[in-house]
LODOPA-390284 format. One line per field, with one value per residue (C-alpha): residue in three letters; z, x, y. Coordinates in Angstrom, 2 decimals, always signed. Layout:
<atoms>
guti Ala ...;
up Z ...;
east X ...;
north Y ...;
</atoms>
This chain:
<atoms>
guti Unk Unk Unk Unk Unk Unk Unk Unk Unk Unk Unk Unk Unk Unk Unk Unk Unk Unk Unk Unk Unk Unk Unk Unk Unk Unk Unk Unk Unk Unk Unk Unk Unk Unk Unk Unk Unk Unk Unk Unk Unk Unk Unk Unk Unk Unk Unk Unk Unk Unk Unk Unk Unk Unk Unk Unk Unk Unk Unk Unk Unk Unk Unk Unk Unk Unk Unk Unk Unk Unk Unk Unk Unk Unk Unk Unk Unk Unk Unk Unk Unk Unk Unk Unk Unk Unk Unk Unk Unk Unk Unk Unk Unk Unk Unk Unk Unk Unk Unk Unk Unk Unk Unk Unk Unk Unk Unk Unk Unk Unk Unk Unk Unk Unk Unk Unk Unk Unk Unk Unk Unk Unk Unk Unk Unk Unk Unk Unk Unk Unk Unk Unk Unk Unk Unk Unk Unk Unk Unk Unk Unk Unk Unk Unk Unk Unk Unk Unk Unk Unk Unk Unk Unk Unk Unk Unk Unk Unk Unk Unk Unk Unk Unk Unk Unk Unk Unk Unk Unk Unk Unk Unk Unk Unk Unk Unk Unk Unk Unk Unk Unk Unk Unk Unk Unk Unk Unk Unk Unk Unk Unk Unk Unk Unk Unk;
up +122.20 +124.82 +122.31 +121.55 +125.19 +125.77 +122.79 +123.87 +127.45 +127.68 +128.24 +130.65 +128.27 +125.27 +127.21 +126.33 +129.03 +129.14 +129.26 +128.16 +130.40 +129.07 +129.76 +127.61 +124.15 +121.15 +119.78 +116.86 +113.56 +112.02 +108.49 +108.18 +107.64 +111.08 +112.15 +115.92 +115.36 +113.04 +115.74 +118.28 +115.78 +115.08 +118.78 +119.55 +117.18 +118.42 +116.60 +115.33 +113.35 +111.96 +111.00 +109.13 +106.06 +105.09 +108.70 +108.83 +105.60 +106.95 +110.09 +108.47 +107.13 +110.58 +112.28 +109.75 +107.45 +103.71 +102.14 +99.11 +101.33 +103.29 +100.03 +98.84 +102.09 +101.80 +98.23 +99.31 +102.02 +99.53 +97.12 +99.87 +100.77 +97.14 +96.72 +99.85 +98.73 +95.25 +96.82 +99.13 +96.28 +94.15 +96.94 +97.51 +93.82 +93.63 +96.76 +95.29 +91.98 +93.80 +95.80 +92.59 +91.05 +94.16 +94.27 +90.52 +90.88 +93.66 +91.69 +88.74 +90.92 +92.11 +90.21 +88.13 +89.70 +93.17 +93.56 +91.70 +92.86 +90.56 +87.46 +86.26 +85.96 +82.53 +81.50 +78.47 +76.91 +77.42 +75.73 +72.25 +71.90 +68.10 +68.41 +70.22 +68.30 +67.94 +68.05 +64.38 +64.76 +62.81 +64.37 +65.28 +63.40 +65.48 +65.43 +64.31 +62.91 +59.15 +57.71 +54.12 +54.60 +53.24 +50.03 +49.22 +47.76 +48.68 +46.61 +48.49 +45.40 +45.26 +44.49 +41.10 +42.45 +44.53 +41.63 +39.34 +41.96 +42.38 +38.62 +38.29 +41.10 +39.80 +42.90 +42.97 +42.43 +43.04 +46.71 +47.83 +48.90 +48.38 +46.16 +42.40 +40.16 +38.73 +42.15 +43.42 +44.09 +44.06 +40.51 +38.20 +35.87 +38.78 +40.70 +41.09 +38.87 +36.13 +32.89;
east +154.70 +152.28 +150.70 +154.08 +154.89 +151.44 +151.81 +155.25 +154.21 +152.68 +148.95 +147.50 +144.78 +147.13 +149.73 +149.66 +150.24 +153.69 +152.25 +149.08 +146.98 +144.88 +141.66 +142.74 +141.24 +143.47 +143.05 +140.68 +142.37 +141.69 +140.39 +139.16 +135.49 +134.06 +133.96 +134.36 +137.54 +138.81 +138.20 +140.10 +142.91 +143.18 +143.01 +145.82 +148.16 +149.79 +148.75 +152.27 +152.15 +148.67 +149.45 +152.66 +151.77 +155.33 +155.96 +152.60 +153.41 +156.81 +155.30 +154.26 +157.82 +159.31 +156.76 +156.42 +159.44 +159.62 +156.68 +158.81 +161.40 +158.66 +157.16 +160.60 +161.20 +157.81 +158.59 +161.95 +160.24 +157.69 +160.48 +162.32 +159.15 +158.60 +162.22 +161.96 +158.68 +160.11 +163.20 +161.06 +158.83 +161.89 +163.44 +160.10 +159.76 +163.29 +162.67 +159.51 +161.27 +164.04 +161.49 +159.71 +163.02 +163.89 +160.47 +160.62 +163.99 +162.63 +159.50 +161.57 +162.88 +159.40 +157.03 +154.35 +151.27 +152.74 +151.22 +153.76 +157.30 +158.86 +157.66 +160.31 +159.27 +158.31 +159.76 +158.58 +161.97 +161.67 +158.26 +159.47 +163.23 +163.04 +161.78 +164.83 +166.69 +170.42 +172.43 +171.86 +168.07 +167.52 +165.54 +167.33 +166.19 +165.09 +167.67 +165.91 +167.43 +166.87 +167.67 +167.30 +169.64 +172.57 +170.59 +170.10 +172.50 +172.75 +169.66 +167.58 +167.43 +168.30 +171.92 +172.48 +173.25 +170.04 +167.99 +169.28 +168.51 +164.93 +164.33 +165.54 +163.20 +160.28 +160.05 +159.18 +161.99 +159.90 +159.03 +161.48 +158.67 +158.48 +155.36 +155.54 +156.08 +152.54 +150.90 +153.04 +150.89 +153.90 +154.83 +153.72 +151.70 +149.82 +148.87 +145.12 +143.77 +146.35 +145.04;
north +175.72 +174.52 +172.16 +170.71 +170.08 +168.62 +166.33 +165.19 +164.43 +160.97 +160.76 +158.26 +157.11 +156.63 +154.72 +151.03 +148.45 +146.85 +143.34 +141.62 +139.43 +136.55 +138.47 +141.42 +141.69 +142.33 +145.85 +146.30 +146.88 +150.26 +150.06 +153.69 +152.83 +153.59 +157.24 +156.73 +154.71 +157.45 +160.06 +157.96 +157.48 +161.22 +162.10 +159.68 +161.56 +164.77 +167.94 +168.72 +165.47 +166.12 +169.74 +168.86 +166.74 +165.58 +164.57 +162.77 +160.90 +159.88 +158.32 +155.02 +154.64 +155.17 +152.93 +150.13 +150.48 +150.95 +149.07 +148.17 +146.50 +144.77 +143.50 +142.43 +140.54 +138.84 +137.81 +136.42 +134.40 +133.10 +132.18 +130.34 +128.46 +127.54 +126.42 +124.30 +122.77 +122.08 +120.54 +118.42 +117.25 +116.45 +114.40 +112.67 +111.84 +110.44 +108.36 +106.83 +106.13 +104.30 +102.33 +101.30 +100.23 +98.25 +96.56 +95.91 +94.20 +92.02 +91.14 +89.90 +87.08 +86.04 +83.71 +85.40 +83.79 +83.32 +79.84 +77.72 +78.59 +75.97 +77.83 +80.30 +83.95 +85.19 +88.50 +90.39 +89.69 +85.91 +85.68 +86.58 +86.29 +86.53 +90.10 +91.41 +94.05 +94.24 +97.46 +98.23 +98.13 +94.92 +92.12 +88.93 +85.89 +82.96 +80.23 +77.04 +73.91 +73.93 +70.50 +71.69 +74.69 +72.69 +72.05 +75.76 +78.29 +81.99 +82.86 +80.24 +78.03 +74.37 +73.61 +71.98 +68.48 +68.41 +69.75 +66.98 +64.32 +65.59 +65.68 +62.08 +60.94 +63.02 +65.24 +68.92 +71.40 +74.57 +74.18 +71.50 +69.20 +65.43 +65.48 +64.98 +68.03 +67.78 +68.21 +71.15 +74.19 +76.56 +75.72 +78.55 +76.26 +74.64 +77.81 +78.36 +81.13 +80.64 +79.23;
</atoms>
Protein backbone atom coordinates (compact mmCIF):
# COMPACT_ATOMS: atom_id res chain seq x y z
CA UNK A 1 0.00 0.00 0.00
CA UNK A 2 2.86 2.35 0.71
CA UNK A 3 4.20 1.81 -2.79
CA UNK A 4 0.84 2.73 -4.21
CA UNK A 5 0.63 5.95 -2.23
CA UNK A 6 4.20 6.81 -3.11
CA UNK A 7 3.55 6.19 -6.78
CA UNK A 8 0.39 8.26 -6.75
CA UNK A 9 1.99 11.24 -5.00
CA UNK A 10 3.76 13.46 -7.51
CA UNK A 11 7.54 13.44 -7.49
CA UNK A 12 9.48 16.64 -7.84
CA UNK A 13 11.89 15.23 -10.41
CA UNK A 14 9.16 13.70 -12.63
CA UNK A 15 7.00 16.79 -12.65
CA UNK A 16 7.17 18.57 -16.00
CA UNK A 17 7.17 22.35 -16.10
CA UNK A 18 3.89 24.01 -17.06
CA UNK A 19 5.55 26.20 -19.68
CA UNK A 20 8.63 26.04 -21.85
CA UNK A 21 11.17 28.81 -22.12
CA UNK A 22 13.23 29.41 -25.25
CA UNK A 23 16.39 28.16 -23.53
CA UNK A 24 14.82 24.79 -22.69
CA UNK A 25 15.77 21.84 -24.84
CA UNK A 26 13.08 19.56 -26.24
CA UNK A 27 13.07 16.16 -24.54
CA UNK A 28 14.94 13.36 -26.25
CA UNK A 29 12.75 10.80 -27.91
CA UNK A 30 12.98 7.34 -26.44
CA UNK A 31 13.75 4.67 -28.99
CA UNK A 32 14.68 1.86 -26.54
CA UNK A 33 18.28 1.46 -27.73
CA UNK A 34 20.15 3.27 -24.96
CA UNK A 35 20.17 1.64 -21.52
CA UNK A 36 20.37 4.80 -19.39
CA UNK A 37 17.27 6.22 -21.11
CA UNK A 38 15.51 2.90 -20.53
CA UNK A 39 16.34 3.06 -16.82
CA UNK A 40 14.98 6.61 -16.62
CA UNK A 41 11.86 5.52 -18.49
CA UNK A 42 11.25 2.58 -16.14
CA UNK A 43 11.91 4.69 -13.04
CA UNK A 44 9.40 7.29 -14.20
CA UNK A 45 6.62 4.66 -14.25
CA UNK A 46 4.99 3.71 -10.94
CA UNK A 47 5.54 0.11 -9.83
CA UNK A 48 1.83 -0.80 -9.91
CA UNK A 49 1.87 -0.13 -13.66
CA UNK A 50 5.06 -2.11 -14.27
CA UNK A 51 3.91 -5.09 -12.15
CA UNK A 52 0.53 -5.39 -13.89
CA UNK A 53 1.08 -6.38 -17.55
CA UNK A 54 -2.50 -5.78 -18.88
CA UNK A 55 -2.53 -2.37 -17.21
CA UNK A 56 0.93 -1.60 -18.64
CA UNK A 57 -0.23 -2.61 -22.14
CA UNK A 58 -3.32 -0.42 -21.83
CA UNK A 59 -1.26 2.68 -21.00
CA UNK A 60 -0.27 3.51 -24.59
CA UNK A 61 -3.95 3.32 -25.58
CA UNK A 62 -4.95 5.74 -22.83
CA UNK A 63 -2.03 8.08 -23.51
CA UNK A 64 -1.89 8.01 -27.30
CA UNK A 65 -5.23 6.55 -28.40
CA UNK A 66 -6.00 3.53 -30.52
CA UNK A 67 -3.21 3.16 -33.12
CA UNK A 68 -5.70 1.86 -35.68
CA UNK A 69 -7.82 4.98 -35.33
CA UNK A 70 -4.71 7.15 -35.47
CA UNK A 71 -3.64 5.36 -38.65
CA UNK A 72 -7.13 5.73 -40.06
CA UNK A 73 -7.13 9.46 -39.30
CA UNK A 74 -3.71 9.84 -40.93
CA UNK A 75 -4.94 8.02 -44.03
CA UNK A 76 -8.01 10.24 -44.18
CA UNK A 77 -5.79 13.31 -43.98
CA UNK A 78 -3.56 11.94 -46.73
CA UNK A 79 -6.61 11.21 -48.88
CA UNK A 80 -7.90 14.73 -48.34
CA UNK A 81 -4.51 16.15 -49.31
CA UNK A 82 -4.45 14.00 -52.43
CA UNK A 83 -8.01 14.99 -53.36
CA UNK A 84 -7.16 18.64 -52.89
CA UNK A 85 -3.99 18.33 -54.94
CA UNK A 86 -5.87 16.45 -57.69
CA UNK A 87 -8.59 19.10 -57.65
CA UNK A 88 -6.00 21.86 -57.81
CA UNK A 89 -4.15 20.19 -60.68
CA UNK A 90 -7.43 19.63 -62.54
CA UNK A 91 -8.41 23.28 -62.15
CA UNK A 92 -4.92 24.32 -63.23
CA UNK A 93 -5.08 22.11 -66.31
CA UNK A 94 -8.50 23.44 -67.31
CA UNK A 95 -7.29 27.01 -66.82
CA UNK A 96 -4.29 26.45 -69.10
CA UNK A 97 -6.47 24.76 -71.73
CA UNK A 98 -8.82 27.73 -71.75
CA UNK A 99 -5.88 30.11 -72.03
CA UNK A 100 -4.53 28.16 -75.01
CA UNK A 101 -7.96 28.24 -76.66
CA UNK A 102 -8.23 31.96 -76.04
CA UNK A 103 -4.73 32.64 -77.41
CA UNK A 104 -5.39 30.34 -80.37
CA UNK A 105 -8.55 32.24 -81.24
CA UNK A 106 -6.66 35.52 -81.10
CA UNK A 107 -3.81 34.18 -83.22
CA UNK A 108 -6.21 33.14 -85.99
CA UNK A 109 -6.99 36.81 -86.60
CA UNK A 110 -3.31 37.84 -86.77
CA UNK A 111 -1.11 37.62 -89.88
CA UNK A 112 1.13 34.55 -90.13
CA UNK A 113 4.49 36.30 -90.45
CA UNK A 114 3.59 39.39 -88.43
CA UNK A 115 5.37 41.74 -90.86
CA UNK A 116 2.72 42.16 -93.54
CA UNK A 117 -0.65 42.98 -91.95
CA UNK A 118 -2.36 43.26 -95.35
CA UNK A 119 -1.76 39.57 -96.07
CA UNK A 120 -4.71 37.47 -94.88
CA UNK A 121 -3.96 34.68 -92.40
CA UNK A 122 -3.60 31.19 -93.80
CA UNK A 123 -5.40 28.47 -91.92
CA UNK A 124 -4.81 24.82 -92.58
CA UNK A 125 -8.34 24.65 -93.96
CA UNK A 126 -7.72 27.48 -96.47
CA UNK A 127 -4.59 25.86 -97.93
CA UNK A 128 -6.36 22.90 -99.50
CA UNK A 129 -10.10 23.40 -99.75
CA UNK A 130 -10.49 20.42 -102.11
CA UNK A 131 -9.44 18.10 -99.28
CA UNK A 132 -12.26 19.03 -96.96
CA UNK A 133 -14.55 16.17 -96.16
CA UNK A 134 -18.29 16.35 -96.06
CA UNK A 135 -20.47 14.61 -93.49
CA UNK A 136 -20.51 11.31 -95.36
CA UNK A 137 -16.70 11.08 -95.38
CA UNK A 138 -16.23 11.68 -99.10
CA UNK A 139 -13.88 14.37 -100.26
CA UNK A 140 -15.30 17.42 -101.96
CA UNK A 141 -14.26 17.87 -105.53
CA UNK A 142 -12.67 21.17 -106.40
CA UNK A 143 -15.05 23.33 -108.34
CA UNK A 144 -13.28 24.34 -111.56
CA UNK A 145 -14.78 25.61 -114.75
CA UNK A 146 -14.79 22.76 -117.26
CA UNK A 147 -15.57 24.08 -120.73
CA UNK A 148 -15.82 20.60 -122.24
CA UNK A 149 -18.24 19.33 -119.56
CA UNK A 150 -21.20 20.10 -121.81
CA UNK A 151 -19.69 17.86 -124.51
CA UNK A 152 -19.56 14.74 -122.29
CA UNK A 153 -22.31 12.36 -121.25
CA UNK A 154 -22.66 10.64 -117.85
CA UNK A 155 -19.98 8.06 -118.73
CA UNK A 156 -17.48 10.86 -119.55
CA UNK A 157 -17.64 10.02 -123.25
CA UNK A 158 -18.29 12.47 -126.05
CA UNK A 159 -21.92 12.96 -126.93
CA UNK A 160 -22.87 11.64 -130.37
CA UNK A 161 -23.20 15.05 -132.06
CA UNK A 162 -19.73 16.14 -130.89
CA UNK A 163 -18.21 12.80 -131.92
CA UNK A 164 -19.65 13.15 -135.44
CA UNK A 165 -18.33 16.72 -135.73
CA UNK A 166 -14.81 15.64 -134.69
CA UNK A 167 -14.79 12.72 -137.14
CA UNK A 168 -15.80 15.05 -139.99
CA UNK A 169 -13.00 17.51 -139.10
CA UNK A 170 -10.44 14.72 -138.55
CA UNK A 171 -9.90 15.50 -134.85
CA UNK A 172 -9.27 12.99 -132.10
CA UNK A 173 -12.28 11.38 -130.46
CA UNK A 174 -10.34 9.42 -127.79
CA UNK A 175 -8.91 12.24 -125.70
CA UNK A 176 -10.98 15.21 -126.83
CA UNK A 177 -7.90 17.09 -127.99
CA UNK A 178 -7.55 19.16 -131.17
CA UNK A 179 -4.81 17.02 -132.76
CA UNK A 180 -5.51 14.61 -135.61
CA UNK A 181 -6.57 11.04 -134.78
CA UNK A 182 -3.28 9.61 -136.09
CA UNK A 183 -1.18 11.59 -133.59
CA UNK A 184 -3.29 10.91 -130.44
CA UNK A 185 -1.27 9.06 -127.83
CA UNK A 186 -4.39 7.94 -125.93
CA UNK A 187 -5.78 6.02 -128.86
CA UNK A 188 -5.21 2.29 -128.33
CA UNK A 189 -3.42 1.77 -131.68
CA UNK A 190 -1.02 4.70 -131.06
CA UNK A 191 -0.01 3.86 -127.47
CA UNK A 192 3.71 3.22 -126.98
CA UNK A 193 4.54 -0.45 -126.45
CA UNK A 194 1.62 -1.74 -128.50
CA UNK A 195 2.53 -3.40 -131.77
